[in-house]
C-alpha positions in Angstrom: 65.1 94.1 -185.2 68.5 95.4 -184.2 68.1 93.9 -180.8 67.2 90.5 -182.3 70.2 90.6 -184.6 72.5 91.6 -181.7 71.2 88.7 -179.6 71.9 86.2 -182.5 75.5 87.6 -182.9 76.2 87.3 -179.2 74.7 83.8 -179.0 76.9 82.6 -182.0 80.0 84.1 -180.5 79.3 82.3 -177.2 78.6 79.0 -179.0 82.1 78.7 -180.4 84.0 78.4 -177.1 81.1 76.4 -175.7 81.4 73.7 -178.4 85.1 73.8 -178.9 85.7 70.5 -177.2 82.7 68.8 -178.9 83.8 70.0 -182.4 87.5 69.3 -182.1 86.8 65.8 -180.7 84.7 65.1 -183.8 87.4 66.5 -186.1 85.3 69.6 -187.1 86.5 73.2 -187.2 84.9 74.9 -184.1 84.5 78.1 -186.1 81.8 76.4 -188.1 79.6 77.0 -185.0 79.4 80.6 -186.1 77.4 79.7 -189.2 73.6 80.1 -188.5 71.8 76.7 -188.5 74.7 74.9 -190.1 76.7 75.1 -186.8 73.7 73.6 -185.0 73.3 70.9 -187.8 76.9 69.8 -187.2 76.3 69.8 -183.5 73.3 67.5 -183.9 75.3 65.2 -186.2 78.1 64.9 -183.7 75.7 64.1 -180.9 74.1 61.3 -183.0 70.6 62.3 -182.1 67.7 62.2 -184.6 68.9 64.8 -187.1 65.7 65.5 -189.0 63.4 66.1 -186.0 65.9 68.2 -184.1 67.0 70.3 -187.0 63.4 71.1 -188.3 62.3 72.3 -184.9 65.2 74.7 -184.8 63.2 76.8 -187.3 60.1 76.9 -185.0 60.1 80.0 -182.8 60.3 79.3 -179.0 60.3 75.5 -179.6 63.8 76.0 -180.8 64.9 77.2 -177.3 63.6 73.9 -176.0 65.5 71.9 -178.7 68.7 73.9 -177.8 68.3 72.8 -174.1 67.9 69.2 -175.2 71.2 69.5 -177.2 72.9 71.0 -174.1 71.7 68.1 -171.9 72.9 65.6 -174.4 76.3 67.3 -174.6 76.5 67.2 -170.8 76.0 63.4 -170.9 79.0 63.3 -173.3 81.1 64.7 -170.5 79.7 62.0 -168.2 77.8 64.6 -166.2 74.2 63.5 -165.6 73.2 65.0 -162.3 70.2 67.4 -162.3 72.1 70.5 -161.3 74.8 69.8 -163.9 72.1 69.6 -166.7 70.5 72.8 -165.4 73.8 74.6 -165.5 74.5 73.4 -169.0 71.1 74.7 -170.2 71.2 78.1 -168.5 75.0 78.8 -168.5 76.3 76.8 -171.4 78.7 79.6 -172.3 80.5 79.1 -168.9 79.9 75.5 -168.1 81.2 73.8 -171.3 84.3 76.0 -171.6 85.2 75.3 -167.9 84.9 71.5 -168.6 87.1 71.7 -171.7 89.6 74.4 -171.1 89.9 74.5 -167.3 89.2 70.9 -166.2 90.7 69.4 -169.5 87.9 66.9 -169.7 87.4 65.1 -173.0 84.1 64.9 -174.7 82.8 61.5 -175.9 79.5 61.1 -177.7 77.0 59.8 -175.1 75.8 57.2 -177.6 79.3 55.7 -177.6 79.5 55.5 -173.7 78.3 52.4 -171.7 74.6 52.4 -171.1 73.5 54.5 -168.2 70.8 53.2 -165.9 68.5 55.9 -164.5 66.6 55.3 -161.3 62.8 55.2 -161.5 62.6 58.5 -159.7 64.9 60.1 -162.2 62.9 58.7 -165.1 59.8 60.2 -163.7 61.5 63.5 -163.0 62.9 63.8 -166.5 59.5 63.0 -168.0 57.7 65.5 -165.9 60.2 68.3 -166.6 60.0 67.5 -170.4 56.2 67.7 -170.4 56.0 70.7 -168.2 58.6 72.6 -170.3 56.7 71.9 -173.5 53.4 72.9 -172.0 54.9 76.1 -170.5 56.3 77.1 -173.9 53.0 76.5 -175.7 51.1 78.4 -172.9 53.6 81.3 -172.9 54.0 81.8 -176.7 51.3 80.0 -178.7 47.9 79.3 -177.1 46.4 80.1 -173.7 43.3 78.6 -172.2 40.6 81.0 -170.9 37.1 80.5 -169.4 34.4 83.2 -169.7 33.6 84.2 -166.1 30.9 86.9 -166.7 28.0 87.8 -168.9 29.6 90.8 -170.6 29.9 89.1 -174.0 26.5 87.3 -173.9 25.2 85.9 -176.2 28.2 85.9 -178.5 30.2 84.2 -175.7 28.4 82.6 -172.8 29.4 82.2 -169.1 31.1 78.8 -169.0 32.6 78.9 -172.5 36.2 77.6 -172.6 38.3 79.3 -175.2 41.7 78.9 -176.9 43.4 82.3 -177.2 45.9 82.6 -180.0 49.0 84.5 -179.0 50.6 84.2 -182.4 47.8 86.2 -184.0 49.1 89.5 -182.8 52.5 88.3 -181.8 53.4 86.8 -178.4 54.6 89.1 -175.7 57.9 88.2 -174.2 57.1 87.4 -170.5 57.7 90.4 -168.3 57.4 88.8 -164.9 59.9 85.9 -165.1 59.5 84.4 -161.6 56.0 83.1 -161.3 54.0 80.0 -160.3 53.1 78.0 -163.5 49.6 78.4 -165.1 48.4 80.9 -162.4 47.6 84.4 -163.3 48.2 86.4 -160.1 47.2 84.6 -156.9 48.6 81.4 -155.5 46.1 78.5 -155.3 44.3 78.0 -151.9 45.1 81.6 -150.9 43.1 84.9 -151.2 45.8 87.4 -151.7 49.2 85.8 -151.9 50.8 86.8 -155.2 51.9 84.0 -157.5 54.8 86.0 -158.9 57.9 87.8 -157.7 58.8 91.3 -159.1 62.6 90.8 -158.6 63.1 90.5 -162.3 60.8 92.4 -164.7 61.6 92.8 -168.4 60.4 95.8 -170.5 57.5 95.3 -172.9 58.4 93.6 -176.2 56.1 91.9 -178.6 57.4 89.4 -181.3 56.0 89.6 -184.8 52.5 88.2 -185.3 50.2 87.2 -188.1 48.5 90.6 -188.2 47.6 93.7 -186.1 44.5 93.9 -183.9 41.5 94.5 -186.1 38.1 96.0 -185.5 35.3 93.6 -184.4 37.8 90.9 -183.3 37.3 89.4 -179.9 40.4 90.1 -177.9 41.7 88.9 -174.5 43.7 91.5 -172.7 45.0 92.4 -169.2 42.6 94.7 -167.2 44.0 98.3 -167.8 42.6 99.5 -164.5 44.0 96.6 -162.6 47.5 97.8 -161.8 46.4 98.3 -158.2 43.7 96.1 -156.7 41.8 95.3 -153.5 42.1 91.6 -152.7 38.4 91.6 -151.7 36.9 93.3 -154.7 39.6 92.3 -157.3 38.3 93.5 -160.8 34.6 93.6 -159.7 35.2 97.1 -158.5 38.5 98.7 -159.4 40.9 100.3 -156.9 40.5 103.7 -158.5 36.7 103.4 -158.2 36.9 102.5 -154.6 39.2 105.5 -153.9 36.7 107.8 -155.6 33.8 106.4 -153.6 35.3 106.2 -150.1 38.7 107.8 -150.1 42.2 106.5 -150.3 42.9 106.5 -146.6 40.0 104.2 -145.8 40.8 101.8 -148.7 44.3 101.4 -147.4 43.5 101.2 -143.7 40.2 99.3 -143.6 41.6 95.8 -144.3 38.5 94.1 -143.0 36.4 95.6 -145.8 38.9 96.0 -148.6 41.6 93.4 -147.8 45.1 93.8 -149.0 46.0 96.5 -151.6 48.6 95.3 -154.0 50.3 96.3 -157.2 50.3 93.9 -160.2 52.7 94.0 -163.2 51.0 94.3 -166.7 51.1 90.6 -167.5 49.8 89.5 -164.1 46.7 91.6 -164.2 43.2 90.1 -164.6 42.3 88.8 -168.0 39.3 90.4 -169.7 37.7 89.4 -173.0 35.8 92.0 -175.1 35.3 93.0 -178.7 37.6 95.5 -180.3 35.4 98.4 -181.5 38.1 100.9 -182.4 41.8 100.9 -183.2 44.5 103.6 -182.9 43.6 106.5 -185.2 39.8 106.0 -185.0 37.3 108.5 -183.6 34.5 106.6 -181.8 31.0 107.8 -180.9 27.9 106.2 -179.5 24.5 107.7 -180.5 21.4 106.2 -179.0 23.2 102.8 -178.5 24.6 102.7 -182.0 28.4 102.8 -182.3 29.9 105.0 -185.0 33.6 104.8 -186.0 35.0 107.6 -188.0 31.5 108.9 -188.7 30.1 105.6 -190.1 27.9 103.1 -188.4 29.9 100.2 -186.9 29.0 96.6 -187.8 27.0 95.3 -184.9 27.7 91.7 -183.7 24.9 89.2 -184.6 24.2 88.5 -180.9 24.4 92.0 -179.6 22.3 92.6 -176.5 20.7 95.6 -174.8 18.5 95.9 -171.7 14.7 96.1 -172.1 11.7 96.5 -169.9 8.7 94.3 -170.3 5.1 95.6 -170.1 2.6 94.9 -168.6 4.7 92.5 -166.5 7.6 90.1 -167.0 5.5 87.6 -165.0 3.1 87.0 -167.8 5.8 84.9 -169.5 6.6 81.6 -167.9 10.0 81.0 -166.4 10.4 78.0 -168.8 9.7 80.3 -171.8 12.3 82.8 -170.6 14.8 79.9 -170.4 13.9 78.7 -173.8 14.5 82.2 -175.1 18.1 82.0 -173.7 17.7 84.2 -170.6 20.0 82.9 -167.9 18.9 82.4 -164.3 21.1 85.3 -163.2 19.3 87.6 -165.6 15.9 86.4 -164.5 16.8 87.4 -160.9 17.4 90.9 -162.1 14.2 90.9 -164.3 12.0 89.9 -161.4 13.6 92.2 -158.9 11.3 95.2 -158.5 14.3 97.6 -158.2 15.5 96.8 -161.7 12.9 94.9 -163.8 15.1 94.8 -166.9 16.5 92.0 -169.0 19.2 91.8 -171.7 17.9 90.7 -175.1 19.1 90.3 -178.6 17.0 91.6 -181.6 15.8 88.0 -182.3 14.6 87.6 -178.7 12.8 91.0 -178.8 10.9 89.9 -181.9 9.8 86.6 -180.3 8.6 88.4 -177.1 6.8 91.1 -179.0 4.9 88.5 -180.9 3.5 86.9 -177.7 -0.2 87.9 -177.0 0.5 88.2 -173.3 3.3 90.8 -173.8 2.1 94.4 -174.1 5.3 96.1 -175.0 9.1 95.5 -175.0 10.6 98.8 -174.3 14.4 99.6 -174.9 16.3 101.2 -172.1 18.2 104.2 -173.6 19.9 106.8 -171.5 19.3 110.3 -173.0 22.0 112.3 -174.7 23.3 115.2 -172.6 23.2 113.4 -169.3 26.6 112.7 -167.9 27.4 109.5 -165.9 30.2 110.3 -163.5 31.2 106.6 -163.3 32.4 106.7 -167.0 35.8 107.6 -168.4 37.1 110.3 -168.2 35.1 110.9 -165.0 34.3 114.5 -165.8 30.5 114.6 -166.4 30.4 118.4 -166.3 32.8 118.6 -169.2 32.0 115.3 -170.9 28.3 114.7 -170.5 28.5 111.1 -171.7 26.7 107.9 -170.7 26.6 104.3 -171.9 24.2 104.9 -174.7 25.4 108.4 -175.8 29.2 108.6 -175.6 31.9 110.6 -177.3 33.2 111.5 -179.7 36.6 110.3 -178.4 39.8 109.9 -180.4 41.8 106.7 -179.9 45.6 107.4 -180.1 48.0 105.4 -182.1 51.8 105.1 -181.9 53.5 108.3 -183.0 50.5 110.5 -182.6 51.1 114.0 -181.3 48.3 114.8 -178.9 47.5 118.5 -178.4 46.9 118.9 -174.7 44.9 121.5 -172.8 43.1 121.6 -169.5 39.8 120.5 -171.1 41.1 117.2 -172.7 43.8 116.3 -170.2 41.4 114.0 -168.4 41.2 111.8 -171.5 44.9 111.3 -171.7 46.2 111.7 -168.1 46.3 108.0 -167.4 47.8 107.2 -170.8 50.7 109.6 -170.2 51.4 108.7 -166.5 50.4 105.1 -165.9 50.7 103.4 -169.4 53.7 105.3 -170.6 55.4 106.0 -167.3 55.8 109.8 -167.3 55.3 112.3 -164.5 52.6 115.0 -165.1 52.0 118.1 -163.0 49.7 121.1 -163.3 51.3 124.4 -162.1 49.5 127.7 -162.5 47.2 126.3 -165.2 50.2 124.9 -167.2 51.0 121.3 -168.0 54.4 119.9 -167.1 55.5 116.4 -168.4 58.7 115.0 -166.9 59.4 118.5 -165.5 59.1 120.4 -168.8 56.2 122.7 -169.7 54.4 121.5 -172.8 51.1 121.4 -174.6 51.8 118.3 -176.7 52.6 114.6 -176.1 53.8 112.0 -178.6 52.3 108.5 -177.9 54.7 105.5 -177.7 52.1 102.8 -178.1 49.0 101.9 -180.0 45.7 102.0 -178.1 42.3 100.2 -178.6 38.7 100.6 -177.5 37.1 97.4 -176.2 33.4 96.8 -175.5 31.2 93.9 -174.5 28.4 92.5 -176.7 26.1 92.7 -173.7 26.2 96.4 -173.9 24.3 97.4 -170.8 26.0 94.8 -168.6 29.6 95.2 -169.6 32.4 97.0 -167.7 34.5 98.1 -170.7 36.4 101.0 -172.2 33.4 103.3 -171.5 34.3 102.8 -167.8 38.1 102.8 -167.9 39.2 104.1 -171.3 41.9 103.0 -173.7 43.5 99.6 -173.7 47.3 99.9 -174.4 48.9 97.4 -176.8 51.2 96.1 -174.1 48.1 94.8 -172.3 46.9 92.7 -175.3 47.2 88.9 -174.6 45.8 87.5 -177.8 42.9 86.8 -180.1 40.0 84.7 -178.8 40.0 82.0 -181.5 37.8 79.0 -180.7 35.3 77.7 -178.2 36.5 74.2 -177.5 33.9 73.4 -174.8 31.0 75.1 -173.1 29.2 74.4 -169.8 25.8 75.7 -169.0 25.4 76.0 -165.2 21.7 76.6 -165.4 21.0 73.2 -167.1 21.0 69.7 -165.7 22.6 66.4 -166.7 23.9 66.1 -170.2 22.1 69.3 -171.1 24.8 71.2 -169.2 27.0 70.7 -172.2 26.3 73.2 -175.0 27.0 70.8 -177.8 26.3 73.4 -180.5 29.3 75.4 -179.3 31.8 72.5 -179.4 34.9 73.6 -181.4 33.1 76.7 -182.7 35.2 79.5 -184.2 34.7 82.8 -182.5 33.4 85.6 -184.8 
């Protein structure tokens, strides 16, 4: 809040000399520019632009920046400066450009509406229109809503592959862009290339989130940047994380075998791959999974209506026709796994299980449950000898919140090592069995951010927090709000459109 107030004070102080020539020409006291909103109202009146529309939009966050730029351009016209670079200078460096025109060059301001009509070329008309449209879309994309398409089956059947979503950034508060120099509407790689970054890291701002409608809540569907995606292989991207590749084949091979692994590159937080999962736990919660059922703070978590687990069909999945499988809602990709002798399993909802079990040709629909006490080394925190956890029996694990003081020891350090070093940028060393953070011996750490636990609704086919741990708050993009269109790649003709999902609110 102090930073916001300081920014406003500096802006108003810079506005006075910037509009000195404009206000004095109109017979107004330039010091009125110091008054919040009233100074801008006088500026709008002097420019003789539509006062109601411009003034109202000054109260809309982020749009008001765009309105300010429009006022700067209109002021530039009043100094008979209309070239593109002059308008750009006025928008970005108004506190230098306008004082130079008035105090140094002694140029007189005249309302652009009172000057002779200026005829723009057709090319300039097109350019101005495109810049206007692009700026509006960029502001909406950066601060209000973001489009997103479901690329994988990790949220089936709650969200299907081919669902197109609107993600609300105002729900949790929009992040101020951290990577400022980037190709518009591209997440991390330039179009028509395999590994050329779409951004430059010359200017990176620290994490800051503006006020939102509410905090992240349990059971909400959230879009976030892949926490394990800070370093990536251009060949595997997020399919297999860099850290997993290093564990499997070694760091030296990953970096030197470019034919297999491609280019290894670092990505800033806001340029990492977008994931969509359901928030199962928030900061301060203790989460545990017992025989597939999630428990939060010792109580059964509310299961999503379309929750899926893997099942095995007896005597054979072949006794059910492919058409029946498709009518049940099983995708062609899942059918390939089902009829593969090496796997022979299929993800099903409770409703699908009931329908299958009622078929005379089906002997048994058996759930796949990994037994308690067996540790899967692929899962976070990657210490199966200490944490004998698997996808169906996991935890308990405490999810940190901002201000928490974590008691550290050699047993639990694996849980919080990445949080301390990667997410909160501290150095951590172990010397003679003692923990040193930023060079100082300690057995405690105070968290600077809130953390979340995300899981997919297709529980046996989802790479989620069980595989890479906590999701920091600075990785949260927004709340998945509505499915505005859905495309079924397994169908044909008009049946490809899932009409029942059109403009459906996500729950």
